[in-house]
N, C-alpha and C positions, 0 to 999 in steps of 0.2 A: 039906773039899773037896766033899762031897756037897751041903752047903748052898750052896756057891758055884755048883755046877752048876745047882741048882734056881733060884737067883736069876738065873743067866745064861739058863736056859731060859725063865723067866717073862718076863724082859726081852725075849728074842727073840720070844716069843709075842705080847707086847704090840706089838712093832714090826710083826710080820706082820699083826696084827689091824687096825692103823691103815692099812696099805697100800691096801686096797680103797676106803676113804673118800677117801683122797687122790687115788686114780685117778679116782673119780667126779667130784670137784670140780676136776679139772685140776691136781691137785697143789698146791692152795692150801688151807690149813686152813680148816675151816668158819667159824671165828670171824673170819677175815680176808676171807672171800669177799665179803661185802657192802661192806666198806670198799674192797676192790680194785675192785669193780664201780663204786662211786661215783666212785673216783678215775680209773678208766679210761673212764668214760662220755664219749663225744665231745660236745663242745658244738657245736650246729649253727652253721654259719658264718652270719654276718650276710648277709642278702640285699642284694646291692649295689643301690643306688638307680639307677633308669633315668636315663641322662644326659638333661639338659634339651635340648629342641630348640634347635639353634644358631640364633641370630638372624642372618639373612643380609640383605643389602641388597636382594635381589630380593623383591618382594612376590608372595605366592602369588595365583594367579588365582582370582577368585570364580566360582561357578557362573553360567551365562548368565542364569538367571532373577533372580539377585541383582546382577549387574553393572550398573552405571549406564551408561546410554546416553551415549555421547560425542557432543555436537552436531557435526554435519557442516557444514562450511563450504560455502556455495553456490559452484558454479563461477563463474569470473570472467566467463564469457560468458552467465551466466544473466540473463534479462530482469528489470529492476527492476520492483517493484510499481508499479502505476499510482498516481499521486498523486491525492488527491481534488481535484475541480474547485474552483477558487477563484472567488469572485464578482468578484474584481478582475482575473482573467485576460482577455486580449484574446479576442474572439470570432472564430471562423473563418467566412469567407464560405461560404454553403451551396452544395452542388452542385445545379445546377438542370436541369430539363428544359424546353427552349424551347417544347414543346407544352403545358406545364402552366401554370396561372396562378401569379402571384407569391404566395408564402406569407409569413406574418408573420415566420417565422424567417429570411427572406432580407433583412430590413431591417438589414443590417450593412455598414459601410464597409470598404474594403480596409485601413484602418489598425487594424482590430480593434474599433472603437467600434460598439456596437449600441444600438438603441432600448431604453429602459427600464433602461439601465445606471445604476448609482449614480454619484454625482459622483466619489467616490474611484476607482472603476474606470476612468472616463474619463481621469482624471489619469494613471493608470498607463499607459494606452494612448498618451497624448500625450507621455509622458516629461517631460523638464525644460524643454521649449520654452515653453509658455504661462506668462504671469505671472498666476497665479490663486491666490486664497486657498485654504489647505488646508481650511478649514471654511466651508461656504456659510452664508448667512443671508438673511432676507427672504422675500418671496413668490416671487421668481424669481431665478435666478442664471444668468449667461451667461459663456461662455468663447469668445473669438475667436482662432483660430489657423490659420495656413496656408490662409487663404481660406475657412474654415468657421466658422459661428456655432453654438455648442452652447447650447441652452436647457434649464434644469433647473427642475422644480417639485417641491415636497414632497408625498409621498404621505400617506395617512391616518396613517402612523406617524411622520411628520416626516422621512422619508428622502428626500433630493433625488435624483430620477431624471431621466434624459434623456427629454424629451418633445417636443423640437423640434430640427430640424437645417436649416441653410441652406448649401448649397454654392454659392458665388458663381462668377462667370465667371473669377475669378483662381485657382480651385482646379483645377489641372491634374494633380496627382499622386495624388489620391484618387478612387476610383470607388465607386458604389453597387452595389446588387444586380445580378447577371448581367453585371458588368463595364461597366455603363453609366457614362459620365463626360462631363464638360464637353467640348464640341466634337464629340461623336459625331453623325453625320447621323441624321435621323429614320427612314430606311429601315433602318439598322443596328439601331436600337432596336426597330423592329417585328419584326425577325428574331429577337429574343431573347425574345419573348412570343407567345402564341397569338393573333395578330391576325387577326380575321375580315375586317375591311374596312380596307385601308390607303390607300384613295384619299382625298386631302385635298379635302374637299368644301366647306370654308368654312361648315360648319354650326355652330350654337351648341353642340350636343352630338352627338357621333358615337360609337356603341358600337364598341369594339375587341374586347372579349370579355366574356362574362357567365357566371360560374359561381356564381351566387348571392351569397354573402358575399364572394367574390373576383371582382372585376370591374375593367374598365378603360374609360375614355371619353376621347375627344379633343375638346377645346373650342377653338373659334376665337374668340379674345378681341379685342374692339374692332376687328373686321375687320382685324386686323393680324398676330397671331402665334398659334401653337398651344401648348396646354398639355395634356400627357398625364397623366391622373389614374389612379393605380393604388390600388385599395382592397383591404384584407384585413380580417378581423374586428377587428384591433387597431390598424392603422396606415393612413395615407394618404400617398402620395407624389405630389407635383405637379412634373412635369418640364416646364420651360418652354423652348421652342425660339426661336431667333433669327428675326427676320422675314426677313432677306436670305438666309441659308444654310439655314434650317430645321434647324439643329443645336442640340444641347443648350447652353443658355446658363446656366441655374442649376437647382438642384434643392432642393426643400423636403420634409422629413419631418414629419408631425404624428402625435401620438398620438390615438387615438379613445377617448373616455371611454365 
């Protein structure tokens, strides 16, 4: 019985000795503590991937410095750019001062034909009326239309240019510079130029005005009729008046070489 008590006491002592160690380790035997820790170690949760940006139909706006400029349409009432002048475009009669001598740029007919125009340009001004070849040839080429004779001569480059005009007494719809036309009385013609002496003196040559290279004279031809000559550095106009009415009967333009 005594031995049994000792054995019981020893067993109880052993149990009591083991209690502090178990208390320090949380009640888990030392040999199992590592395994339990490994088994109970939390596995870090996987970091969720950030959701991709949703593709939308709306396009994000770019910064101003990167945005492309959108061409703006011109307003409907914006003036059109002026077109370049064409050599075949009709000429416009020059605005004149009746107190100034006639200038070279005034040698333009009311139909848009001007001296030194090309053959093609004159055809454009005349339209489909005259029966004339599209391409000129020879030393001279003439077109006769609506009471006017147009004479062309080739220049040094072979381009045919208007160098002569004759407005006959049948030409009633076309006028020359300053609105002078067939049938106009001589006093009305004098009113359109700086005439110094308008008395009809029946002299061979009578000076009307003289501005150097721009001048005008009145000739009494064959003791019968008058011719008013108008000169510029480039052209010469001879305005012939009828004997009875002293009105414009015909007009000739010449180029001065």
